[in-house]
N, C-alpha and C positions, 0 to 999 in steps of 0.2 A: 255624334258624333262634330269633333269642331277639325276642323280646316287647317287652322293655324296650332303651332306649337312659339311658346315663345320662354327664349333661352334666359336664363338666368344674367346670364354677363349681359342681356339688353338689360336688365332689371338694376341692375347693379352701376350704368352708366346713368339709367333714366328713371328712379325710383317714383317719379312722381306722373310718371308716362301712363297713361290709359290709349290701349291701341283697340279701335272696333270692326269686326266684319260683317258684313251684308251675303250670304250665300245665298243663289238662285238657282234655279233646277227651273230646265222649258223655256228660254229664253227664245226668242227669235229679232235676233240682231242685224238682219237684212237692211241694209241704208234702200230706201227710197226716196228718190229725189223732190218729190211734191211733198213729201214733207220736210223738206232742206226748210221752207221760211218759216212752221215752228217750231224747230231745232237752234232757227240763229235768236229767235224773238227770246228765245228761251236763256240763249247764251247770250244775248243782247241787256238782257236783264238782270243774268246776275250780276255781268259787269259793271250795270249802274248802282248796283246792290255795294259791290266793292270798294267805291269811293270810301267808304265810311273807315275803309280800315287805313287810308292812305290821306291823314292828315299832317301828317311832318311836312316837311319842306325838302327836307334832305330824303330819298328813298331809306334809303340803309337805316334812320331812324322808327322808323315806321317801327311799334311794340310788334308785327305780329313778325316783322321779319328781321327785327334787331334778335328777338329769343330765337327766331330757327336757327340765324349765324352762329349764337352763343353756344346751339345746340352742334351744331354740326362741327363745332370746336374740338370736340369731346372726341373726335375720333380720328381714323386715316381716312382720308380721303381725295377723292381726285380736284386736282388744283379746275376749280369755279362750279364744283357743284354744288348747288343751291336746291332751297327745297321744294318743290314742286308748285309749292303755294306764293312761294317768293316772286317762281317764274314765272305765275296766272296775275299774280299782281302787278308787275313787271312791266307786261304787256298794258293791262289798264294804266297805268301809272306812263307809259310814252303813247298814248293814243290807239295804240295798237289795235287790228280785229282779228277776232275770233271764232273761225269758220266751224262748219259741223262739221266731224269727225265720220262716228259712227251712232249713231242710239246712245247707247252705252256709255262711249266714253262723253256724249255731250253730256249725261245725265249728272255724269260725275265731275266734271267740271264747271258745272253747274252749281251744284253742291259744292262743292269747298270756295270756289268765288264768292254769293253766298254766308258764308259760314265761317270762312278767311280759315279754314282748316286744311291739310294735306291730304287728298283722295287718289285712290290708284287703285285697279281692276286689272284682274289674270283671270284665263282659261281654265278653271279647274282639270280641263281634259288632258291638260298637256306639263300639269304637276305631275312629279311623282311622288305618292306619298304626300305625308301632310306637308304643306309649306310652314317654313323656321324663321321667325323673328331674333336676329341673334350677331354675334360678332365674327368677323370672315376668319380663317385660317389664314389665307389667301393663297389664291393659283384659282377660286371657285369659275367655275368656265361661265360666258357671259357676250353672248353679244347683242349688243346696238342695236337698236332700230337703226334701220337705214345706215349699219355699217359690216362694212366686209370679213373683216377679222376681226378674232375672238380680245378679248376685253376684259381676263382676268381679273376679277376679287382683290382687294389691296388687303392686306395681315393687318388685323385690327378695325376693318372699316364693319359700318353696321350693311345688316344688307337683308334683306329678303332671301331663305334659299329653300333645295329640294334633293331630293337624289344624284341629280342630275349635274346640277351647281347652282348658281346668285340665276336670282328671279326677279329683284331690282335691285340696285345698289346706292347703298347712299339712304337711309330710309326710301320715303318715295320719289327718289332724285330722277333717275333712267330706269327703265322700263326694256327689258327683254325681249328681243322679236321671238324668242322661242313660246314663250306663253303670251303675247300681246292678245288682248280682246280685236276680234276680228268678226267679219259679217256670218260667219260659221258657228261661233261663239254660241252652245247653248245654256252652259251650267259655267258658274262666275262666280269669283271669290271679290266682295271690294273691302276695301277698309279704308278706315277714317284715323285719322292719328292726333293724337294732343300728347302736349310732353309738360305742363301743368293744370291748377288747375279752373286759373281760367278759359285756356287751350277750350279743358273738356266740359264745359258749361256749353261753348257754342256745339264742341262734338255735339253733347248729346241731340239737339236742333238738331244739326246736321244729319242725326243718322234718322230721326224720325220724318224727314223730309224727304231722305233718303228712299224711305221704306212707302211714304206715299208715291214717291215716281215712280220708282217701279213698279208698282201694282198700278200707277193710271198710264202711263209706256208699252208698259210689256205684258198686266193682267200677272206679274206671279206675286208669292207672295218671298219674305224672302229672311232665314233666319239672321238672327243677331247674336252676336256673341262679343264676349266685355271681356280684356284681358286686364289684369294690374300686377301690379307689385304683391298687393296685399295677399 
């Protein structure tokens, strides 16, 4: 059984896209501070590898950044919304540090940076019904991390959602508090996004690496699903 449904409205906007999911069960995502050096090294290595995607003198002219900004111009969004991979690469470009959060988040951030693709994850136990990727009607409930007030989705915005409301807004731009990965997460769905053929090549490598790291760090096998317009 798949845990994601991609709506036809999404494919109308992005016919060349591919969405990969990795579903895992029986995780132990507990933070063990003695393992911080291990995960810090994983993140540092990924940040170093990500420099290959930062070849332009002007940040916005780097191909990955430019491609995702062009994609975000195709739908309604909150001002300043950027792809999660742009946010990570921006930190690298500015020489900023990336610290461990929890093992599962650290793993997907490392994969995202290494292969230059947006990655995210949600706690399956907090999702009501299959998660959808589609276009918002507007008003879908959403409480961002660290924010007290509801910030509902905009009409026409690309979102992940379930029966309760939005799960993640603007593709993988901003995650919600309700479905965030925590130390108590035991079942999760991880998402890797691509919007063109070149990105799909790196996405395939990212999926394989994510599988390997999930096995190495958590001793779990991931169910991998791929979604395309075909």
